[in-house]
N, C-alpha and C positions, 0 to 999 in steps of 0.2 A: 276565500275571504280573510282577511287578518284584520282585527283590529285591538289596537294596544293602547292601554293610557300613558302619559308621557311622563317620566320621572321627575324629582325633583334635584337639584344640587346636592350633594352630601356635605355633611357637618358632623360635627361632634355631637350634637345636639339628636340627631335624627339618623345616624349610621345604624345600617338594619343588622345587628349583631347576630339576631336569632335566625333572621336569612341566610346570612354569610355560614353559618352553622351548618344550616341544614344544607346548603351545597356542598360544604367541606365532607358531611357525612356522606352523603351520595356520591361524593366524587371517590372520597376512599374505598365505601363497599365497592363500587364497581372496578375501581383499579387494581385494589388489591383482595377483597375477600371474593369476588368474582371471577377474578382473573384466571383460577385453574381451573376453571369449570369445562372449559374446551378441551384441557388434555383428559381431564376426568371422563366426559363424555366419550373421548374415543377409548381410550380403555376399556369402559364399561362394555361399549358397542362392540369392539375386537372380541372381549370374552363371550359376551352373546352369542357371536357367531362361532367361535372356536369351540364351544362348549356345546354347539347343537340345541340350544334352546329354541331357536328360530323354527326347526323341524319340527317339534313339538307343540310350540305355542301359537305357529302361524295357522294350522288347521282348526285348532280350538277360538282363536278369534276370527275367524271367517263364520264357524257356527253359531258364535255370540252375537255377531252383527246380524246374522239373519234371523236371529231370534229377537235381536233387539233394534232395531233399525234405526238409524240416523240419517236424513237424506242428504246432509251435507258430505257424508262420506261414501255415499253410494258410489259418486264417479271414481275414486281412490282404492277400494276393494280390489276389483280386477287386476290392480297393479302393483299391490303389497310385493310381489315376489321381485319385483323390477327395481325397489325403493334402496339408495343405499343405505347400507347397514344403520348409521346414526339414524336418518330420519325414520325408519323404521321403528326401531326402539323407543327412539320420542314419542313416536305416534303410539305404540303400545303403553307406555308408561304415563302418559298424560290421561289415559281413559280410565279415571277412577274405579268405573264400574266393574268394568274388565277385571282389572287387577283385586276388587274386593271378592270377586266371585273365583277367581284363579286361587287367591291365597286361602280363601275359606274353602276349598277342595271341592267345589262344586262343576269344576271344569275337568280334573283330573284327580283321580281318587286314589286312597292309600292301596286299592285293590289292584290298581294297574302295574303292569309288571315295570313301568319306566317311571315310577312314582319318584323312588326312591333318590336315583341317579339324576331325575330331572328337579327334586327339591334341594339337592345338594347344589348344583349347581344354579339354579335361581336363589338359594340364598345367598351363595359367593357373588352375583351379578347384582343382587341389591346391595350388598356392603360396598361394591365399588359403583356402583348409580348414587347412593346418598353421598359420595365425597363431594358431589357438586354442591357448593355455597348455594345456587338458587333454588336448588331441587328441594332443600331442606326447608326454605322459607318463603317460595313461591305460594300464592293462594288458588287453591283449584275452584274450580266451578261447581265442584259436588261434595264442599266440607264448609261447616260453618266454625272458621277457628279465630278466635280472635287477635292470638298472637300472631298469626300471619297476617291477618288483614293488617297489622301495624309494620310487621317486616317486611311485607311486598311492596311497601311504598318507597323503599330504599334500595328497590332491585331494578336493575336496567337492562333492555335486551341486547344491546348496542352503542358505542359511541355517539352516533347521532343521536337515537333515543335519550340518551342522557345531556347531551349537551340541548336539545331542544329543549328538555324540560329545565334544565339549570335555566336558560335562557329565559324561559317564560316568569321561573320561579324569582329569579332577581329583578325582572322588571315589577312583577305585582309584589314583590314581598318589600320592595321599596316603599312602596306606598301603603300597604295591607297593616304591615309591621308599626311604622310610624302612627297610622291613626288607632293601633292599640296597645301599642306596648310591647315587648318582647312575649311574656308570658301569656298575657291574654293571645296573641299571635299565636304563639305555638299551640295552645289548646285549641285554637279554632282551624289550624292546618291540620291536626292529627285527627279530630274528630270529623271534620269535612272527608278527609280520606277513606274513614272508617264508613261513613257515610255512602260514599262512590262506591267503596267495595261493597257494600249490601246492598244498594242498587244493583249493580252488576250480577252478584249472586242471584238476586228475585228474579233478574231477566234471563238468565243464561243456566240457571239451575240444573244441574245434571248432565252438562254439555260437557264433550270432551276438551281439556284445554285448561289454562291458568292464568291469572291475572299478575302484572307486575308493572312497577312503573309510578312514579310521582305525580301523573299528569291529573289523578283523580282529587288530589289534595290539593294540585293550584287550580286546578277548575274550581275549587271551594273559595279559594283566593278572589277567583272572579267574581263570584257570587257575592261575598262579602264586600269587594270594594262597590259594587252598586248599590248596594242596600246603606253602607257607610257613608256616602259620598252623595246619595239620594239626590235630591233636585239641585242641587250645586252643577255649575257649568263645570267640566273637566275638559283638556286638551285629550287629543287621541290622535294617533298615527295608523291610517288606515291605508289598506293595499288589496285590490281587486284586479286580479289579471295583471293587464300592464297597465293599470292606472295608480296611481298613489296619493296621498296628500296629507295635509293635516286639517283637523276641524275642531270645533266647541262644541260639546251635546250636553246634554242632561245625564246625568252617570246613570241614571236609573232606567234609561231606556236601553242602556247596553244589556240589562238582565234578559230582556226578552229576545233580543238579537243573538246574544251569545248562546241562550238555551235553546232556541228555535234552530240555531245553525247546528247545534249538537245532534237534537231531534231528527233533523232532515239529514244528516249523514247517515244516522242510524237506521233510518228507512232506505236510502238511496244508495249505501255505501256498507251493509251489512259484513261483506265478504271481505273488508279493506284490511282485518286484522288489527281494526284500531279501536279502543274502548272508549266510543261514542257513549256506551249506556254509561260507563263509569263517571263521564265528562259529565254526562247530563246531573248525573245523581250528585256530584260533587258541587256542580253549580248550585243547587235546588238547598243543598245542605248548609255551604257557605251562606249564602243568603238568608236562610232560617237562622242560623247562628247569629249571623250579625245581629239579625233582628233584636234579638236576646241579648246580646251586648249593649246594644242601643236602649232597650227598656230599663236595663240595670245601669244606664250611664256611665259604661266603662269606656266609651271611646275619647280619645285624646281630641276635643274640640278644639283646640288650638292649631294642630295640625292640619284638621279637616279644614277650618278657614281659612290657613294661611294662603290659599291661591286666590281665592275670594280677596281678603284684606289686599292682596298684591294688586290685584286689577283694580282694586278702587283708587289705592293709591298711585297708580299710574293715571288712572283717569282724571285725579287730581292735580296731579304734576302737569297734565297735558293742559288741563282746565287753566290753572294758575299761568303756564308759559304762554297762552294765549292771552291771558288777561293783561300780561305784561308788555305783550309787544302792543295792544291796544293801549297800554299807557304810555308806551315809547312814543306812539304817534297822539297821546293826549287825548284819546278817544275814552274820556272817563266814564261815559254812559255805558257804552259796550265793555269795560272794564268792569263795572259794577255789576253787571246783568251776569258774570262769570264768578265773581269774588263773592256776592254775598251769599249765593246759596252753598257755595264751598265753607264760608263761615260759619254759616246757620247749621248745615248738615252733617260737617265731617268732623274730625278732631279738630281740636285748636291748634292752629297752624300760627307760627312767627312770621312766616313768609307773607302769609295770607293777611294777616291783622300790619304787616307793612305797607303791603300794597293797597290796601284799603285808607291806610294812613295818607298815602301819595295821592290817593282818588280824590280825598275832602280837601288835599294842599292845594293841587291843581285848581279846585273848584272854588277855593277862596271863600271857605264859608267854615268860620270860627268855632260857633259851637261844634259843627261835625268835628272839625279839626281836633278840637279839645277829647271829644266822646272817643276817635279814632286813636289819640295818643294813650288814653287810661286802656282802651282795651289792648293796646300792646305790649305797656307796662305790667300788665296784670298777670304775664305769662310766666311762669316759672323758668329762671335762666339756666339751662340745663349744662352749659359750656361758656367758653371764652369766645367762641365763634358769635353766640348768642347774644352774649352781653355787648359784645362791640357793633352788633346789627340795630339792637335797643339804643345804645348811646348815639349813633348817628342821626336817628329819629329825634330822641331827647334833644340833640345839639341842633337839630333843624328846627325844631320847636322853637327854641330860646330865641331863633333870628326872627321868628314870626310874632312871639308874644314876649315883649320885654320885662312883662311882671314875670316870667320865668312859670315853671310847671306849678301848678297846685294839686299836689296827689296826698292821699291819705298818707299820714306818718309811716305806716310800717312800710309801704309800697316804697317808699321813698328812701326808707334805710335799706330796703332791699336793694335798691339801685345803685345805692352808695356803696355797699358793700360789693357790689358786681364791679365798680369802676376801680377799686381799691385792687379787685382780681386781676384787672385787666392792665393795671400800673398807669390808671388815669387818678392818680393821687389829688391833683390839684381840683378837677371836677367831683370828686367823691368829699374833698374837704367843703367845699362849698355847697353840696348838698346839706352837708352835716352844719353848717352855719346855718343855714334857712331852717334847718330841723330844730336846732338848739332855740330858734324864736319862736318856733309854733310849738314845740313838744318839749319842753323841759324834762329831764329825767326819763324821758322815753327809754324802754329797757332794750339794750342793747347800744345805745347811743356812744355811752362811755367807753364801749369796749371797742366800737369804730374810731373815736378820735382817740384811744390808746393806741391801736394798730396804726392809725397814721403818724402819731407823734414817733414812734418807733422808726417809720419810713424815713424820717428828716435828721440829720446830722444833729447829734447831741450839743444843746448849748446854743443851736442857731437861732433866730428869729421865728424861723419857721415851726422849730421844734416848739418853741417857748408858747408862740401862738397855737398851736395844738393841744399842749397841756393845759392851756388857759380855757379852751372850750370846755374842758372836763370841768373845771373848778368853777368856772361860771353857769355851765348850762345843767350839768350834771351834780349839783352840790352833794345829793344825799345819796351818791352812788359809790362803792367801797372804792372805786379808783380814785376818787375827788381828794382825800388827804395824801395818797401818796403823789397825784399831779402838785398838790400845794406844796409838799416837800421838795419835791424838784425844784419849784418854780423857785421858793425861798433860798436853795443852795445854790440856784445858780444865777451869777450877776446878770 
């Protein structure tokens, strides 16, 4: 069964540079550094047969296995002579305990007449064998080597092995790197990979063989993903045999599912040649590391909350759309039932406030209408589109209330500036005149009137009238003397 979290659209802000760097390194290692391993193995195996090492070492290996039995090798021992040369050599070289005894002269000593020739050929074979890049960096189950723990994460046994791991790395890296940032993400990835390797060593210590691949570190990203998203709802793609689909679940529930799946396979498919033990260790390591990250407050909460905010925004937009449909049918009661919770619980929205104004307008409630207008104009006008929407509301209100709007002077000045930005000069001038009679010398009023004057043809009646506003309503402003001088100089 496969369960994968769905990624987000890429942009400059969330591009996973660290994840892509890991992909490039893994691909480079496989295509270039490991690419000569097959030829090196073939040359070493050919030399092993030509030098007659098999005739000496195979009997020694049989004796060694009889003294140190391993049930998983009992079936292959009778067929050693029938194995292809490369498989035979790989089997012997993978048995670190046998090699250690061999090199320590425990199996063939210097008193043996074959020793000198064997030693010469064995040293040459080892030189050829070590030309394999993978052999120099793989982590064996019988050695605790921190450098090989790191290097083995970037090795792969086949193109399919590489492709599968890189696919999962990209899918998970897009999310986990965005939640942690590149530096913390890389640290968690490498430490989780080491945790996976230590788990596999503890479980398989002394076994013949070695581990390689990025899957343990990638499993760490799976554990980290569950803990970082925690109780948030996430979208996942799932595939079970012939059925597949998309679901929304709590992220933390993926942790026991993923871990349980690996443990089940470890018990049920122990001979599958897959590092289920390393996968389980990686999941646990990643989850523990993510707990540490959260306790230190290093996670990127804005990224983690983005899906939830998007869902909330969609729900609000849907509710607003339904409310507007009710308004179109003059069903104000139903519209208010949707709009009031949006305005009360959500972020202030101009569209919601305008819809509430329309509800009050249709209900013909003057007090409610004035309150609704005040709530519309108190919002900041982010752009020209917002200014035009608010102007439509103000113009509509003027049709209902002949006395005009009665707003606090700073708000009215803000509207006048907005009208000026969208080219509604006459309406801005009207608001400025109303302000002049209510709040002379209001800070910013003189500057607004000066801008209005600059928009009119010099010497025109409109130009003179706007300069006169400064002289009459803002006599203590710095612009008043300049306005008076221009009026005096122009007949």
